[in-house]
C-alpha positions as CSV (number, residue, x, y, z in Angstrom):
1,X,12.5,6.0,-50.9
2,X,13.0,9.6,-49.6
3,X,15.9,8.5,-47.4
4,X,17.5,6.6,-50.3
5,X,17.1,9.6,-52.6
6,X,18.8,11.9,-50.0
7,X,21.6,9.3,-49.5
8,X,22.5,9.4,-53.2
9,X,22.1,13.2,-53.5
10,X,24.7,13.5,-50.6
11,X,27.1,11.2,-52.3
12,X,26.7,13.1,-55.5
13,X,27.4,16.4,-53.9
14,X,30.5,15.1,-52.1
15,X,31.8,13.6,-55.4
16,X,31.3,16.8,-57.3
17,X,32.9,18.8,-54.5
18,X,35.9,16.6,-54.5
19,X,36.5,16.7,-58.2
20,X,35.9,20.5,-58.3
21,X,38.6,21.0,-55.6
22,X,40.9,18.4,-57.1
23,X,41.1,20.8,-60.1
24,X,42.3,23.5,-57.9
25,X,45.3,21.5,-56.5
26,X,46.5,24.5,-54.5
27,X,48.1,22.1,-52.0
28,X,47.8,24.9,-49.4
29,X,48.2,23.5,-45.9
30,X,46.3,26.5,-44.5
31,X,43.4,25.9,-46.8
32,X,43.3,22.2,-45.9
33,X,43.4,23.2,-42.2
34,X,40.5,25.6,-42.7
35,X,38.4,23.1,-44.5
36,X,39.2,20.4,-41.8
37,X,38.2,22.8,-39.0
38,X,35.0,23.6,-40.8
39,X,34.3,19.9,-41.1
40,X,34.9,19.3,-37.4
41,X,32.4,22.1,-36.5
42,X,29.8,20.6,-38.8
43,X,30.2,17.3,-37.0
44,X,29.7,18.9,-33.7
45,X,26.3,20.2,-34.8
46,X,25.4,16.9,-36.4
47,X,25.6,18.3,-40.0
48,X,27.1,15.3,-41.5
49,X,26.5,16.3,-45.1
50,X,28.5,19.5,-44.7
51,X,31.2,17.6,-42.8
52,X,31.5,15.2,-45.7
53,X,31.9,18.2,-48.1
54,X,34.5,20.0,-46.0
55,X,36.6,17.0,-45.3
56,X,36.5,15.9,-48.9
57,X,37.8,19.4,-49.8
58,X,40.5,19.3,-47.2
59,X,41.6,15.9,-48.4
60,X,41.6,17.0,-52.1
61,X,43.6,20.2,-51.4
62,X,46.6,18.2,-50.1
63,X,46.0,14.4,-49.4
64,X,49.5,13.9,-48.0
65,X,49.5,16.9,-45.6
66,X,48.7,16.6,-41.9
67,X,45.1,17.8,-42.3
68,X,44.7,16.0,-45.7
69,X,45.6,12.7,-44.0
70,X,43.4,13.4,-41.0
71,X,40.6,14.4,-43.3
72,X,40.7,11.0,-44.9
73,X,39.8,9.4,-41.6
74,X,37.2,12.0,-40.8
75,X,35.6,11.4,-44.1
76,X,35.1,7.7,-43.0
77,X,33.7,8.8,-39.6
78,X,31.4,11.3,-41.2
79,X,30.2,8.8,-43.7
80,X,29.5,6.2,-40.9
81,X,27.5,8.9,-39.0
82,X,25.7,10.1,-42.1
83,X,24.7,6.5,-42.9
84,X,23.6,5.8,-39.4
85,X,21.5,9.0,-39.4
86,X,19.7,7.7,-42.5
87,X,19.3,4.2,-41.1
88,X,21.8,2.5,-43.5
89,X,23.7,-0.4,-41.9
90,X,25.4,-1.1,-45.3
91,X,26.6,2.5,-45.3
92,X,28.2,2.1,-41.8
93,X,29.9,-1.1,-42.9
94,X,31.1,0.6,-46.1
95,X,32.6,3.3,-43.9
96,X,34.4,0.7,-41.8
97,X,35.7,-0.8,-45.0
98,X,36.9,2.6,-46.1
99,X,38.7,3.3,-42.7
100,X,40.4,-0.2,-43.0
101,X,42.0,0.9,-46.2
102,X,43.9,3.7,-44.5
103,X,47.2,1.9,-44.0
104,X,47.2,1.0,-47.7
105,X,46.8,4.7,-48.7
106,X,49.4,5.9,-46.3
107,X,52.4,3.6,-46.1
108,X,53.6,5.4,-43.0
109,X,50.3,6.4,-41.3
110,X,50.5,9.2,-38.7
111,X,47.0,8.6,-37.1
112,X,46.7,4.8,-36.7
113,X,45.2,5.2,-33.2
114,X,42.6,7.6,-34.6
115,X,41.8,5.2,-37.4
116,X,41.2,2.3,-34.9
117,X,39.2,4.7,-32.7
118,X,37.0,5.6,-35.6
119,X,36.5,2.0,-36.6
120,X,35.5,1.2,-33.0
121,X,33.1,4.2,-33.0
122,X,31.5,2.8,-36.2
123,X,31.1,-0.7,-34.7
124,X,29.3,1.0,-31.8
125,X,26.9,2.5,-34.3
126,X,26.0,-1.0,-35.4
127,X,25.8,-2.2,-31.7
128,X,28.7,-4.6,-32.2
129,X,29.7,-3.9,-28.6
130,X,32.2,-6.7,-28.1
131,X,34.2,-5.7,-31.2
132,X,34.2,-2.0,-30.2
133,X,35.3,-2.9,-26.7
134,X,38.3,-5.0,-28.0
135,X,39.4,-2.1,-30.1
136,X,39.2,0.4,-27.2
137,X,40.8,-2.0,-24.7
138,X,43.8,-2.4,-27.1
139,X,44.1,1.3,-27.6
140,X,44.1,1.9,-23.9
141,X,46.6,-0.8,-23.3
142,X,48.9,0.7,-25.9
143,X,48.5,4.4,-24.9
144,X,46.9,4.5,-21.4
145,X,44.9,7.4,-22.6
146,X,41.8,8.1,-20.5
147,X,39.6,8.8,-23.4
148,X,40.0,5.2,-24.6
149,X,39.0,3.8,-21.3
150,X,35.9,6.1,-21.3
151,X,34.9,4.8,-24.7
152,X,35.5,1.2,-23.5
153,X,33.2,2.0,-20.5
154,X,30.7,3.6,-23.0
155,X,30.6,0.4,-25.1
156,X,30.3,-1.8,-22.0
157,X,27.5,0.3,-20.5
158,X,25.6,0.2,-23.8
159,X,25.9,-3.6,-23.8
160,X,24.2,-3.7,-20.3
161,X,27.5,-4.3,-18.5
162,X,29.3,-2.4,-15.7
163,X,32.8,-3.2,-16.9
164,X,35.1,-0.3,-16.2
165,X,32.6,1.3,-13.8
166,X,35.0,1.5,-10.8
167,X,37.8,3.0,-13.0
168,X,35.5,5.8,-14.3
169,X,33.9,6.4,-10.9
170,X,37.4,7.2,-9.5
171,X,38.2,9.6,-12.2
172,X,38.1,13.3,-11.3
173,X,36.3,15.3,-13.9
174,X,39.4,17.4,-14.2
175,X,41.2,14.3,-15.4
176,X,38.7,13.8,-18.2
177,X,39.5,15.5,-21.6
178,X,37.1,18.3,-22.2
179,X,35.9,16.8,-25.4
180,X,35.0,13.6,-23.6
181,X,33.1,15.1,-20.6
182,X,29.7,14.5,-22.3
183,X,30.6,10.8,-23.1
184,X,31.9,10.5,-19.5
185,X,28.7,11.7,-17.9
186,X,26.6,9.7,-20.4
187,X,28.6,6.5,-19.6
188,X,28.1,7.0,-15.8
189,X,24.4,7.5,-16.5
190,X,24.3,4.2,-18.5
191,X,26.2,2.4,-15.8
192,X,23.8,3.5,-13.0
193,X,20.9,2.6,-15.4
194,X,22.3,-0.9,-15.7
195,X,22.6,-1.1,-11.9
196,X,19.0,-0.1,-11.4
197,X,19.9,3.3,-9.8
198,X,17.5,5.2,-12.0
199,X,17.4,8.5,-10.2
200,X,21.2,8.7,-10.3
201,X,21.2,7.7,-14.0
202,X,18.8,10.5,-14.8
203,X,21.1,13.0,-13.1
204,X,24.2,11.9,-15.0
205,X,22.3,11.9,-18.3
206,X,21.1,15.4,-17.6
207,X,24.7,16.4,-16.9
208,X,25.6,14.9,-20.3
209,X,22.9,16.8,-22.1
210,X,23.8,20.0,-20.4
211,X,27.5,19.4,-21.5
212,X,26.5,18.7,-25.1
213,X,23.0,19.7,-26.1
214,X,23.2,17.6,-29.2
215,X,23.0,14.5,-27.1
216,X,19.3,15.3,-27.0
217,X,19.3,13.6,-30.4
218,X,21.0,10.4,-29.1
219,X,18.6,7.5,-29.2
220,X,20.7,5.6,-26.6
221,X,20.4,8.4,-24.1
222,X,16.7,9.1,-25.0
223,X,15.7,5.5,-24.6
224,X,17.4,5.1,-21.2
225,X,16.0,8.4,-20.0
226,X,12.5,7.2,-20.9
227,X,12.9,3.9,-19.2
228,X,14.5,5.4,-16.1
229,X,11.6,7.9,-15.8
230,X,9.2,5.0,-16.3
231,X,10.9,3.1,-13.4
232,X,10.7,6.2,-11.3
233,X,7.0,6.5,-11.9
234,X,7.2,9.8,-14.0
235,X,5.2,8.5,-16.9
236,X,4.8,11.9,-18.5
237,X,8.6,12.3,-19.0
238,X,8.9,8.7,-19.9
239,X,6.4,9.1,-22.7
240,X,8.3,12.2,-24.0
241,X,11.7,10.5,-24.1
242,X,10.5,7.2,-25.4
243,X,8.6,8.8,-28.2
244,X,11.7,10.9,-29.1
245,X,13.9,7.8,-29.0
246,X,11.6,6.2,-31.6
247,X,12.1,9.2,-33.9
248,X,15.8,9.4,-33.5
249,X,16.6,5.6,-33.6
250,X,17.1,5.4,-37.3
251,X,18.3,1.8,-37.2
252,X,15.4,0.7,-35.1
253,X,17.5,-0.8,-32.3
254,X,15.1,0.2,-29.6
255,X,11.9,0.0,-31.6
256,X,10.4,-3.0,-29.8
257,X,11.6,-2.0,-26.3
258,X,10.4,1.6,-26.7
259,X,6.9,0.4,-27.9
260,X,6.8,-2.2,-25.1
261,X,7.2,0.6,-22.4
262,X,5.0,3.0,-24.3
263,X,2.3,0.3,-24.4
264,X,2.6,-0.4,-20.7
265,X,2.3,3.3,-19.9
266,X,-0.6,3.8,-22.2
267,X,-2.4,0.8,-20.8
268,X,-1.9,2.0,-17.2
269,X,-3.1,5.5,-18.1
270,X,-6.0,4.2,-20.2
271,X,-4.8,5.7,-23.4
272,X,-6.1,2.6,-25.2
273,X,-5.9,3.9,-28.7
274,X,-2.2,4.7,-28.3
275,X,-1.6,1.3,-26.5
276,X,-3.2,-0.6,-29.3
277,X,-1.0,1.3,-31.8
278,X,2.1,0.2,-29.8
279,X,0.8,-3.3,-29.5
280,X,0.3,-3.5,-33.3
281,X,4.0,-2.6,-33.8
282,X,5.1,-5.1,-31.3
283,X,3.1,-8.0,-32.9
284,X,3.8,-7.2,-36.5
285,X,5.7,-9.8,-38.7
286,X,4.7,-12.6,-36.3
287,X,6.8,-11.1,-33.5
288,X,4.2,-12.5,-31.1
289,X,5.6,-16.0,-31.5
290,X,9.3,-15.3,-31.1
291,X,9.8,-11.9,-29.3
292,X,9.6,-12.1,-25.5
293,X,8.6,-8.4,-25.3
294,X,5.7,-9.0,-27.5
295,X,4.7,-12.2,-25.7
296,X,5.0,-10.7,-22.3
297,X,2.9,-7.7,-23.1
298,X,0.2,-9.7,-25.1
299,X,0.0,-12.3,-22.4
300,X,-0.6,-9.5,-19.8
301,X,-3.5,-7.9,-21.5
302,X,-6.0,-9.7,-19.4
303,X,-4.9,-7.4,-16.6
304,X,-6.7,-4.6,-18.4
305,X,-10.5,-5.5,-18.7
306,X,-11.4,-2.1,-20.2
307,X,-8.8,-2.4,-22.9
308,X,-10.0,-5.8,-23.9
309,X,-13.6,-4.6,-23.8
310,X,-12.7,-1.9,-26.4
311,X,-10.1,-3.7,-28.5
312,X,-10.7,-7.4,-27.8
313,X,-12.4,-8.0,-31.1
314,X,-9.5,-6.4,-33.1
315,X,-7.1,-8.8,-31.4
316,X,-8.9,-11.8,-32.8
317,X,-9.7,-14.7,-30.3
318,X,-7.7,-13.4,-27.3
319,X,-8.1,-16.5,-25.2
320,X,-7.1,-18.8,-28.1
321,X,-3.9,-16.8,-28.7
322,X,-3.2,-16.8,-25.0
323,X,-3.4,-20.6,-25.0
324,X,-1.1,-20.7,-28.0
325,X,1.5,-18.5,-26.1
326,X,1.1,-20.8,-23.1
327,X,1.9,-23.9,-25.1
328,X,4.8,-22.0,-26.8
329,X,6.3,-21.4,-23.5
330,X,5.0,-24.4,-21.6
331,X,8.4,-25.4,-20.3
332,X,9.7,-22.0,-19.2
333,X,8.7,-19.2,-16.8
334,X,7.1,-17.1,-19.6
335,X,4.3,-19.7,-19.9
336,X,3.1,-18.8,-16.5
337,X,1.7,-15.4,-17.5
338,X,-0.7,-16.9,-20.1
339,X,-1.6,-19.7,-17.6
340,X,-2.6,-17.1,-15.0
341,X,-4.6,-15.3,-17.7
342,X,-6.5,-18.6,-18.5
343,X,-7.2,-19.1,-14.8
344,X,-8.5,-15.5,-14.6
345,X,-10.7,-15.6,-17.7
346,X,-12.0,-19.0,-17.0
347,X,-13.2,-17.9,-13.6
348,X,-14.5,-14.6,-14.9
349,X,-16.4,-16.2,-17.7
350,X,-17.1,-19.5,-15.8
351,X,-16.0,-21.6,-18.7
352,X,-13.0,-23.7,-19.5
353,X,-12.6,-25.7,-22.8
354,X,-10.8,-29.0,-23.1
355,X,-7.7,-27.5,-24.7
356,X,-7.3,-25.0,-21.9
357,X,-7.9,-27.7,-19.3
358,X,-5.2,-29.8,-20.8
359,X,-2.8,-26.9,-20.8
360,X,-3.5,-26.0,-17.1
361,X,-3.1,-29.7,-16.3
362,X,0.4,-29.8,-17.8
363,X,1.6,-26.4,-16.8
364,X,3.0,-26.4,-13.2
365,X,3.2,-22.9,-11.9
366,X,6.3,-21.8,-9.8
367,X,5.5,-18.1,-9.6
368,X,9.2,-17.5,-8.9
369,X,10.7,-14.1,-9.5
370,X,13.0,-13.6,-12.5
371,X,14.8,-10.7,-14.2
372,X,13.2,-9.2,-17.2
373,X,14.3,-6.0,-18.9
374,X,16.8,-5.2,-16.1
375,X,14.2,-5.4,-13.3
376,X,12.9,-8.1,-11.0
377,X,9.6,-9.5,-12.4
378,X,7.2,-10.7,-9.8
379,X,3.9,-12.4,-10.3
380,X,2.2,-10.6,-7.3
381,X,0.0,-8.3,-9.5
382,X,-1.0,-11.2,-11.8
383,X,-1.9,-13.5,-8.9
384,X,-3.9,-10.7,-7.2
385,X,-5.8,-10.1,-10.5
386,X,-6.4,-13.9,-11.1
387,X,-8.1,-14.0,-7.6
388,X,-10.6,-11.2,-8.4
389,X,-13.3,-13.3,-10.0
390,X,-13.6,-15.5,-6.8
391,X,-15.6,-12.7,-5.2
392,X,-18.4,-13.5,-7.7
393,X,-18.6,-17.2,-6.7
394,X,-21.1,-18.5,-4.3
395,X,-20.4,-21.9,-2.7
396,X,-24.1,-22.6,-2.4
397,X,-24.6,-22.1,-6.1
398,X,-24.3,-25.6,-7.7
399,X,-22.8,-24.3,-10.9
400,X,-20.2,-22.2,-9.2
401,X,-19.3,-24.9,-6.7
402,X,-18.8,-27.5,-9.5
403,X,-16.7,-25.1,-11.6
404,X,-14.4,-24.4,-8.7
405,X,-14.1,-28.0,-7.9
406,X,-13.3,-28.9,-11.5
407,X,-10.7,-26.2,-11.8
408,X,-9.1,-27.3,-8.5
409,X,-8.9,-31.0,-9.6
410,X,-7.3,-29.9,-13.0
411,X,-4.1,-29.0,-11.3
412,X,-4.1,-29.0,-7.5
413,X,-0.6,-27.7,-7.1
414,X,-1.1,-24.7,-9.3
415,X,-4.5,-23.9,-7.8
416,X,-2.9,-23.9,-4.3
417,X,-0.2,-21.4,-5.5
418,X,-2.8,-19.0,-6.8
419,X,-5.8,-19.4,-4.6
420,X,-4.2,-20.9,-1.6
421,X,-5.1,-17.9,0.7
422,X,-7.3,-18.5,3.7
423,X,-10.3,-17.0,1.9
424,X,-9.6,-18.9,-1.3
425,X,-9.3,-22.3,0.4
426,X,-12.3,-21.6,2.6
427,X,-14.4,-21.0,-0.5
428,X,-13.1,-24.2,-2.1
429,X,-13.7,-26.2,1.1
430,X,-17.3,-24.8,1.4
431,X,-18.0,-25.7,-2.3
432,X,-16.7,-29.2,-1.9
433,X,-18.9,-29.7,1.2
434,X,-21.9,-28.3,-0.6
435,X,-21.3,-30.8,-3.4
436,X,-20.8,-33.7,-0.9
437,X,-17.3,-34.3,-2.0
438,X,-15.5,-36.3,0.6
439,X,-12.1,-35.3,-0.7
440,X,-12.7,-32.0,1.1
441,X,-10.9,-33.7,4.0
442,X,-7.6,-32.8,2.3
443,X,-8.6,-29.2,1.9
444,X,-10.2,-28.6,5.4
445,X,-6.7,-28.2,7.2
446,X,-6.2,-25.0,5.1
447,X,-9.3,-23.4,6.6
448,X,-7.9,-21.1,9.3
449,X,-11.1,-19.9,10.9
450,X,-11.8,-22.3,13.8
451,X,-15.6,-21.8,13.8
452,X,-15.8,-22.3,10.0
453,X,-13.6,-25.3,10.2
454,X,-15.7,-27.0,12.8
455,X,-18.9,-26.1,11.0
456,X,-17.6,-27.6,7.7
457,X,-16.2,-30.7,9.5
458,X,-19.7,-31.2,11.0
459,X,-21.1,-31.2,7.5
460,X,-18.5,-33.6,6.3
461,X,-19.3,-35.9,9.2
462,X,-23.0,-35.7,8.2
463,X,-22.0,-36.6,4.6
464,X,-20.1,-39.7,5.9
465,X,-23.2,-40.6,8.1
466,X,-21.6,-39.9,11.4
467,X,-24.5,-38.1,13.0
468,X,-23.2,-38.1,16.5
469,X,-19.9,-36.4,15.5
470,X,-21.8,-34.0,13.2
471,X,-23.8,-32.8,16.3
472,X,-20.7,-32.5,18.4
473,X,-18.9,-30.3,15.9
474,X,-22.0,-28.2,15.2
475,X,-22.5,-27.4,18.9
476,X,-18.8,-26.5,19.2
477,X,-18.9,-24.2,16.3
478,X,-22.0,-22.2,17.4
479,X,-20.2,-19.8,19.8
480,X,-17.6,-19.1,17.1
481,X,-19.8,-18.4,14.2
482,X,-21.8,-15.3,13.2
483,X,-24.2,-14.2,10.4
484,X,-25.5,-16.7,8.1
485,X,-23.0,-19.3,9.1
486,X,-24.5,-19.2,12.6
487,X,-28.0,-19.3,11.3
488,X,-27.2,-22.3,9.1
489,X,-25.4,-24.1,12.0
490,X,-28.4,-23.6,14.3
491,X,-30.7,-24.9,11.5
492,X,-28.6,-28.0,11.0
493,X,-28.2,-28.6,14.8
494,X,-31.9,-28.3,15.4
495,X,-32.5,-30.7,12.4
496,X,-30.2,-33.3,13.7
497,X,-31.6,-33.1,17.3
498,X,-35.1,-33.9,16.1
499,X,-36.6,-30.9,17.9
500,X,-39.6,-29.5,16.0
501,X,-39.8,-26.6,18.5
502,X,-36.2,-25.7,18.0
503,X,-36.6,-26.0,14.2
504,X,-39.6,-23.7,14.3
505,X,-37.6,-21.0,16.2
506,X,-34.8,-21.1,13.6
507,X,-37.4,-21.2,10.7
508,X,-38.8,-17.9,12.0
509,X,-35.4,-16.3,11.2
510,X,-34.5,-18.0,7.9
511,X,-35.4,-16.4,4.6
512,X,-35.8,-19.4,2.3
513,X,-35.9,-17.0,-0.7
514,X,-32.2,-16.4,-0.2
515,X,-30.1,-18.8,-2.5
516,X,-28.0,-20.1,0.4
517,X,-31.0,-21.4,2.2
518,X,-33.4,-22.2,-0.7
519,X,-32.3,-25.9,-1.0
520,X,-33.0,-26.4,2.8
521,X,-36.6,-25.3,2.6
522,X,-38.4,-28.5,1.4
523,X,-36.1,-30.7,3.5
524,X,-36.5,-28.8,6.8
525,X,-40.2,-28.0,6.4
526,X,-40.8,-31.7,5.7
527,X,-38.8,-32.7,8.7
528,X,-40.8,-30.4,11.0
529,X,-44.0,-31.8,9.6
530,X,-42.7,-35.4,10.1
531,X,-41.7,-34.8,13.7
532,X,-45.2,-33.3,14.5
533,X,-46.8,-36.2,12.7
534,X,-44.8,-38.8,14.7
535,X,-45.9,-37.0,17.8
536,X,-49.5,-37.1,16.8
537,X,-49.9,-33.4,16.4
538,X,-51.7,-33.7,13.1
539,X,-52.9,-30.2,12.7
540,X,-49.4,-28.7,13.0
541,X,-48.1,-31.5,10.8
542,X,-50.8,-30.7,8.1
543,X,-49.9,-27.0,8.2
544,X,-46.2,-27.8,7.3
545,X,-47.0,-30.4,4.7
546,X,-49.3,-28.1,3.0
547,X,-46.7,-25.4,3.1
548,X,-44.2,-27.8,1.3
549,X,-46.9,-28.7,-1.2
550,X,-47.8,-25.1,-2.0
551,X,-44.1,-24.0,-2.3
552,X,-42.7,-26.9,-4.3
553,X,-44.8,-28.4,-7.1
554,X,-42.5,-31.3,-7.9
555,X,-39.9,-33.7,-6.5
556,X,-40.0,-36.3,-3.8
557,X,-40.5,-33.9,-1.0
558,X,-43.6,-32.5,-2.7
559,X,-45.2,-35.9,-3.3
560,X,-44.3,-37.1,0.2
561,X,-46.0,-34.1,1.6
562,X,-49.0,-34.5,-0.6
563,X,-49.3,-38.2,0.5
564,X,-49.1,-37.2,4.1
565,X,-51.7,-34.4,3.5
566,X,-54.1,-37.0,2.2
567,X,-53.5,-39.3,5.2
568,X,-54.0,-36.5,7.7
569,X,-57.1,-35.1,5.8
570,X,-58.7,-38.5,5.9
571,X,-58.0,-38.9,9.7
572,X,-59.3,-35.4,10.4
573,X,-62.3,-36.0,8.0
574,X,-61.2,-32.9,6.0
575,X,-62.9,-33.9,2.7
576,X,-62.1,-30.6,0.9
577,X,-58.4,-31.0,1.4
578,X,-58.5,-34.7,0.4
579,X,-60.3,-33.8,-2.8
580,X,-57.6,-31.1,-3.6
581,X,-54.9,-33.7,-3.2
582,X,-56.7,-36.3,-5.5
583,X,-57.4,-33.6,-8.1
584,X,-53.7,-32.8,-8.2
585,X,-52.7,-36.5,-8.4
586,X,-55.0,-36.9,-11.5
587,X,-52.8,-34.2,-13.3
588,X,-49.6,-36.2,-13.0
589,X,-48.6,-39.8,-13.9
590,X,-46.0,-41.1,-11.4
591,X,-45.8,-43.7,-8.8
592,X,-46.9,-41.2,-6.1
593,X,-49.9,-40.0,-8.0
594,X,-50.9,-43.5,-8.8
595,X,-50.8,-44.5,-5.1
596,X,-52.9,-41.5,-4.0
597,X,-55.5,-42.1,-6.7
598,X,-55.7,-45.8,-5.8
599,X,-56.2,-45.1,-2.1
600,X,-58.6,-42.1,-2.2
601,X,-60.1,-41.7,-5.7
602,X,-63.8,-42.3,-5.8
């Protein structure tokens, strides 16, 4: 409302001034000239209101004079700039309409080129670059004046093009009109910005500001200076220029882009409050569902765990919105960012709902590079982040192994693209072997460590019932392994070779409290006991059977051990141990307990 009030106040002042000086009707050419020059000076310092007053006075003094006619055009230009300063597109369009009336007011116009130039300038304010370029191109073609080519280049560079770059590059500054040096430098700066030469762009834009200090108010220059400094890694200066561009950009042409870069800087520097404020502006009015800047930033928030920890609740259900953005862009490259986010969050939280699973099944990742915001966008950082949760997965944990296997089977191609590193494929192969999944045979070739490959292949052979091959690969893997892999391979090798002495040696080194070996304990201890039992070494067998019974109070290994303890106790005439077994059997009601009671109770 304040802007509108100022807008109408300005119009009122201009009208009063015009009528007041119409009454004078001095028709003094000198007076018209003086007012015109005052208007030009006001324009130079961006005082558009005074410019309107002075040009209206110059025009009213003598409309048909040289400066009166020129003032007509400058009134239109001033009104366009004034409207732009107050964010009024309608005002700029009205100025264009006013300028187009010039040939009707003056049947033999003296400044037709100036009129067309000012119309082109007004279209530039509205970012109608193609229209402005056509006007400047025609002017240059008719006059061959350097200034029109400079303005053509300026319009082209604002449009992200480098048309006219070679022409301007060859120009010597001495061949550039003094009044156009600032635009010349600014245009070269914009060209280099478009070419990705950000350091050179900053240098030229600095020249432009030094040539004309009022360019520090220009939103086009401020925005590009901010982005250039961002690309160069100078985030402090980037913040300064981008914030200034938001203040000076009255028509909000750069609002979303500036907030996008500000949000990225604030996220990287952990200024989360400011980042959230930028994000809110980027997602207002449902921009999240049609604006690629908003979508790309929002889809990337999973890169910033600390931000989501603080502001996650204020975003609503982030994973749900991420899935929506994924489906919205399921057929293009932008859908790959939310897909990677879902992979990351599902691994981090070890959960994946049916809707997410279906999306990941359908969405084929390419991870190809593409151009976004005048820079090459790569997925390297996203993929690296998506891999992070794998370090929290243990292949010997059944829940972890099952989740990895499920995720892999959801979309094998995409899984390979993200987690197809030697470490990632080794973890998957280990998990599949742990689960006894025979399809691991398709994954094993991706395991690059020869020792681990042979070790896992030995376990696969064991799963498939090929005991001889399993022993062969285990023995071949032993010299190549180290740490827990070596210990487990020795354990399995001794187990398969039916050597109780070898098993006892390994058992002395194994800590069955460790999760990796915990599932081996009842199986291996029972095996040692069985081997000694078969040899007739009943006392050693009894010691191991009792160890199984004391450590594991349920399951088939437990009851098999209890049964064998009873058999051995009877043969050794150990009545106390036998009574203990019978007492324990009375506490349970299963096939094993019934057999024990029927044989030894009473």
